[in-house]
matplotlib code that plots the C-alpha trace (Angstrom):
import matplotlib.pyplot as plt

x = [-2.8, -1.3, 2.2, 3.7, 7.4, 7.9, 7.0, 5.8, 8.4, 7.5, 10.3, 11.3, 10.2, 6.7, 6.6, 7.5, 4.6, 2.2, -0.5, -1.5, -3.7, -2.4, -4.2, -2.4, 0.9, 0.1, -0.9, 2.4, 4.4, 2.7, 3.1, 6.8, 7.3, 5.7, 7.8, 11.0, 10.0, 8.6, 9.6, 6.2, 3.2, -0.1, -2.5, -6.2, -8.3, -10.4, -7.3, -6.2, -9.7, -9.7, -6.2, -6.9, -10.6, -11.8, -14.3, -13.2, -14.4, -12.2, -9.2, -10.0, -10.3, -7.1, -5.2, -6.7, -5.5, -2.0, -1.9, -3.0, -0.2, 2.4, 3.2, 2.0, 2.6, 1.6, 3.9, 1.0, 0.7]
y = [1.6, 2.7, 4.1, 0.9, 1.1, -2.6, -6.0, -9.0, -11.6, -15.2, -17.0, -20.4, -22.1, -20.7, -21.7, -25.3, -25.6, -28.3, -27.6, -24.1, -22.7, -20.4, -17.5, -18.3, -18.3, -14.8, -13.7, -15.0, -13.4, -10.0, -10.3, -11.3, -8.3, -5.8, -7.2, -6.7, -3.4, -1.4, -3.5, -4.7, -6.5, -5.6, -5.1, -5.1, -7.9, -5.3, -4.0, -7.5, -8.3, -5.3, -5.9, -9.5, -9.0, -11.5, -11.2, -10.2, -13.6, -15.4, -13.5, -14.2, -17.9, -18.1, -16.2, -18.3, -21.4, -19.9, -19.0, -22.6, -24.1, -21.7, -19.9, -16.6, -15.5, -12.5, -10.6, -8.6, -9.0]
z = [-3.2, 0.1, 0.3, 1.8, 2.7, 3.4, 2.1, 4.0, 4.7, 5.3, 7.2, 5.9, 9.1, 8.6, 4.9, 6.0, 8.5, 7.6, 10.2, 9.2, 6.4, 3.7, 5.4, 8.7, 6.8, 5.5, 9.0, 10.5, 7.8, 8.4, 12.1, 11.7, 9.4, 11.8, 14.7, 12.7, 11.1, 13.9, 17.0, 17.9, 16.3, 17.7, 14.7, 15.4, 14.2, 12.3, 10.5, 9.6, 8.3, 6.1, 4.9, 3.9, 2.9, 5.6, 8.3, 11.8, 13.0, 10.4, 11.6, 15.3, 14.6, 12.6, 15.3, 18.0, 16.3, 15.9, 19.6, 20.6, 18.4, 20.0, 16.7, 18.1, 21.7, 23.6, 26.0, 27.4, 31.2]

ax = plt.figure().add_subplot(projection="3d")
ax.plot(x, y, z, "-o")
ax.set_aspect("equal")
plt.show()
């Protein structure tokens, strides 16, 4: 096991969403934790796929749906 110095937090508002999958809840929790731990959240799809034992395509689809619903936003210009 990696030497992890944090734990994933799932905000109450995320836990109460009815239009997301359990995997999307986990992704939102991880992104939220990164944002609050290191100040930014920009994990690669490959890294997320490996972390959650999913395909890159599955991660891309889940994130795409979260972007469309407005739960994940990008500040990249």
